[in-house]
Structures are given as C-alpha cells and as structure tokens.
N, C-alpha and C positions, 0 to 999 in steps of 0.2 A: 503493500499499500504506500503510494506516494504522500508527501506531506501535505499536497493540495488535496487528496482524497480524505485523509484523516480530518483536516480542517474542516471539509464540507461534511463529513458524517458528524463530527462534533457539533456543528452548527445545526444540522438537522436534529439531533437529538438534545439541543438547548432550548427548552420550551420557554425560558424567561426571555430569550432574544426574539420571540415572535408575537409578543404582547402589542395589542393594539392601544393600552392605557397608559403604560409606563415603559422606562428603559429597564434593562435586565435586572440591575441591581435593585430598583426601586419596586419592582412588580413582587419580588420575592419578600421585600421587607413589608411592602403591603399585605401580603398573604399572611404572614406571620403575625402580624399585628391584628388581623381580622380572627384568625383561627385562636389565638390567645385570648384576645377580649372576650370573644363570645363562649370560650370554654370557661373562663373565670366567670362569666355572668351565670352560666349554667350550674356552674359548683356552688354558687353563692344563693341560686334561686331554687334548685331542685334538690329532691331526695336522692343522696348519692352512696354508693358504696365504692370507695376509692382503693387501687393497690389491691385488688382481690387476686390471690395467686391462683394460676391454673395449671402450675407444674413447678419443678424444682429449679429451674435455671432462674438467676437473678432477674432477668428481664421478662419472665413469665407472669405479668401483672396486666390487669385489665380494670376498667372504670365501668360501673354500671349507673345509668341516669334513669331513675322510674318516674312513672307518671304519677299524678295524685290518685290515691285510691286504685293503686296498681292491680289489674286482675290477674288471676294466675294463668290465663290463657293470652295474656298480652303478647302480640307479636313482637320479635327483637330484631332491631336494626343493628347489625354488627359491622362497626366501621374500622377499616384498617387504614391508616394513613400513608401519606406518600413521603415524598423526599428523597428519591433516588435510593432507597435503602441505606441512607447515610446521613439523614437529618429528620428532624422533628421527632415526636413522640407521642404516645397517648395523652400526654398533659396538654396537648394543644389540639386535641381530637373530639372534645365534647361539644363543638360548635354548632352541630346538628340537634343537640339535644331538646332545645327549649321549643321549636316549633313541633318536633315529633312528639314529645312526650304529652304536648298539649292535644295532640290527636289521639293519645291512648298507647302510644308505641314506647317500649322500653329501648333505650340506646345503650350500646356497649362500645367502649373504645378499647381497642386491643392493643396492648404494648408488644414490642419485640425487640430483639438486640440488633440495633443497626450496625453496619459496617464502621470501623474495622473490627468491633468486638464479635459481631455475628457474620457468618458467610450467608451466601444465598440459600444453601441447604439449611442451615440452623433456622433462619426465618421463615422457610417455608414450612418447616416441622412445627415451628412455634404456633404460627397462626392455624395449622390444621388442629392442632391439640386445644387451642383456645375455643376453636368451634365445638370440638367434641365435647369439652367441657360444659360449655353453655347448654349443649343439648342434654346432658345429664343434669346439670343444676336446674334447668327449667323445663322438666319433661312434660308440663301441661301447656306450654305456649302453643299458640296456633301456628308457628312456623319461625324460623330462623330466615333473615334476609341480609345476604352479605353485601356490602358496599365497600369498594375500595378505590382509592384515588392514585392515578399515577404508578409508582412502584405498589401501592395498596391495590391498584386495579390488577397487577399481574399476581399478586400474592392471593387476592380474592379467586382469580381463575384457577390458580394452583389448588386451592382449597377445593372447588368444584371438580377437579379431577384427581382428587386424592385415592389411594388405596387404603380405604378406611379400615381393612383388615389389620393394618399395621399400626393403627391409630388409637392409644388408650385401650379400651375394652372391645374395639372392633365393631362397634355399631355404627349404622349410617346415620348421620344426623339428618333432620328433617328440615332440608333447605328448599324453601318454597320459591325463593327468588333471589336475583343477583343484580347489582347495579354497578356496573364496571366503568369507571369514568377516568377517561384518557390514560388508559392503561397501556403496557407494553406486553406483548403477548408473544414476541419472538424475541430472546434475548440475545442472539447471536451477532446481531451488527453492533451491540454495546461493548462487545469484548475488546475492540480497538480503539475505544473512545476514551475520554476523560472520566466517564462516568466509573469505568471499571477500575481506576488507580486505586481507590480503597477497598474495593470488592475482590479484586484479584481472580475473576473467575477466567477459568480455562474455556476453551469451546466445548469440552465435554460438560463442564459445569453448566454453560449457558443452554445447552441442548436438552440436559436432564431437568431443567427448571424452566422450559419454554412451554407456556400452555398450548400454543398451537401445535405440538406435536404429542399432545395427549388430550385432543378433543372428544376423543372416543369415549374415554372414561367418564367424561361429564354425561354422556348419553346414558352410560352404563349405570353410574351412581344415581343421577338426579334426572331422570328423563322427565318428569313434570315440572321441572324447575323453570321458571320464566327468566330470561336473561334480557336485561337492557344494558347494551353497549352505548355509551356516551361520549362525545367531545366536544372541546369548544370550537366555534367558528375559527378563532384565531389561535387555535394549537397549530405546532408544527405539522407540516404535511406528513411525517413519518408516523405520527400519532393518528392521523386522519386514516392513513393507509392501514396500519396495523389494526385499528379498530374495525374498518371495514371488512378486511379480510378475515379475522376472527369470527366476525358475525356470519359470513357466507360459509366459513366452515362449520359452524354449529348449525346453521340453517340445513346445510347439505346433510347433516347427520339426523334431521328431524326434529330438531330443538325448537322451542318457541322462543324466538330471539328477534329482537329489534334493535336498530341502530339509530340514534339521534344526535343530529349535530344542533347544539344549543347556540342561537344567534347571539351576536355581540358579546361573547365571552372568550376568555383566553383559558389557557392551561390552570389557572389558578382561582380566577372567580368562578369558573364553571362548576367548582366543588364548593368553594367558602360560601357562595350565596345560598347554599343549603341552610345557613343561619336565618334565611328571611322566609316567613310561611308563604308569600306570595309568588316566590320563584317558580319558575317552571318545573324544574325537576323536584322541588320540595313538593309540589302538588302532585306530580306523577308518582313519587315514592309513597305518599300517604295513601293515595287512590289505590295503588297496587296492594299496599300491605293490609288494607282495612276491607279490601273487596274481595280477596282469595281465600 
C-alpha cells in the first residue's frame, strides 16, 4: 500500500472529517459534551443501578436506568457505545435514558475494556456476556433490543452472530430487535489505518471479528429479530457502503431488515440525538420496542 493509498483509507475511515456541522476536532468535542451532559442528567433524575458486574473482568460493568414503576416485562434497550474501540465508556452512555424510560423502556449502558487494555476478541466476548447476563437477570422482559453506535454497531452485530453455546450458560437470549447505527461490519480495511494502532489487529483478527462474514449465524440464532441499520447523511462514504452491504447480506438470508439514512446528521449526532424525544430515530426505536 502506497502512502497516498493509506492516507485516503485513513480519510475514508475518519468520520469526524466528514461532518457538515463542525471541523474534525470540534465535532468530537461536541459529541462528548452532549453524551456526558445527558448521561449526567439521566443519573440525577432517574432510578439507576450503576456499575453492575456482569463478569469477572474489571471492565465487566454495566449501568441500568429504570422507568418509574418499572414493569417486570419492560423491554430493555441495550446500548453499546462507540469510540473506535479506544475511546468513551458506559459513563457517557446513558444519554438515551430520559426519553426511553419515559416511554416505559429500561435502558442499559454496557461497559467493556477499550484498547489498548482490551483486544477486539476481548470486547466481543464482553458484550456477548453482558447480553447473556441481562437475559438471565430479567427473564420476564418482553425482549432485548441491541443498539450500538460506530464501534458499538460492530459489537452489536457480533452479538447477533454469537455462538451462544459458548457464552455463559449456553442459552440464546431473546433478542427481538437491533438498531445498528453507523457501524463497521467488515474490519479488514481498518487493519492498515490509524484506527488499528492501539488495537493491533492482524488480518486474521479482523476476519474473525467481521460481522459480514458471520451473517448466516444471525439467521440461525435470531431468525425473528428485526434489524434496523442506520447511518447519517453526512457519515463517511465507507460507512454508507458498509451499512448498505450488510443490510443486503441480511436481506438475502431472509432477515427482516431495513436501512435508513437520517437526513442532516453526521456520524455523531445521528446517535446522540437519541437524547431528544422528538428525534426521528428516537420515535422509531420507541414504536418498534412497544409494538413488537
């Protein structure tokens, strides 16, 4: 790969450089400000269980935000944060909780060990175990709905393609829906980019953790799961391409899946606008979770 080719690949996988609202540094700062402010607000206003352990690793923690008079059968929105597997945490991931709990939805923000502490294999294992833990902890819930953004979209897709016989007690969680927002479903292009510097993925690591290579497992494990693949109008073209291709893969296997481009959003506010009750995606999530 020439220096020019690498520079172009880095650019294609630098979502902050494609924003229509701010420059690259400012758009990331704005995203962190919004998700932190809205998470702090949720923690101050809502009934929360913070730092709940779902396993033995130090990073095996999640936060639970409950609606008032929470029903035992409340649907559960499981949020897996982004940050290119090396930034952010569950402590900035409760920003969806106020509008969703108002609709009767329980919200869970999953923590995992970002790089360099955690490898891609470790992170995938963690989020799978977190979902299995929630399935056991809330057996009367009407269903789990996975939502992941960016790196979290990748991890959410890997949850759907899990070999559940190798996770905790081996039971298949009742995942009724997934909202995959601006995700990466083929990791192989990232191996030669700046993103991989702290991850240190090999080509084999990338293939082993690319959801696009395991889409048949989604159908096997969760044939009735509805999948919504979302990206922002001003996401980088590679995120558009990967989202559309993963959607077509799942459709070709008979899954109920749709792909939606959210107008006037970039890679960051396409997800952090979920803090707003009137946002298009917030309304879509609530309708899906309460009608199925």
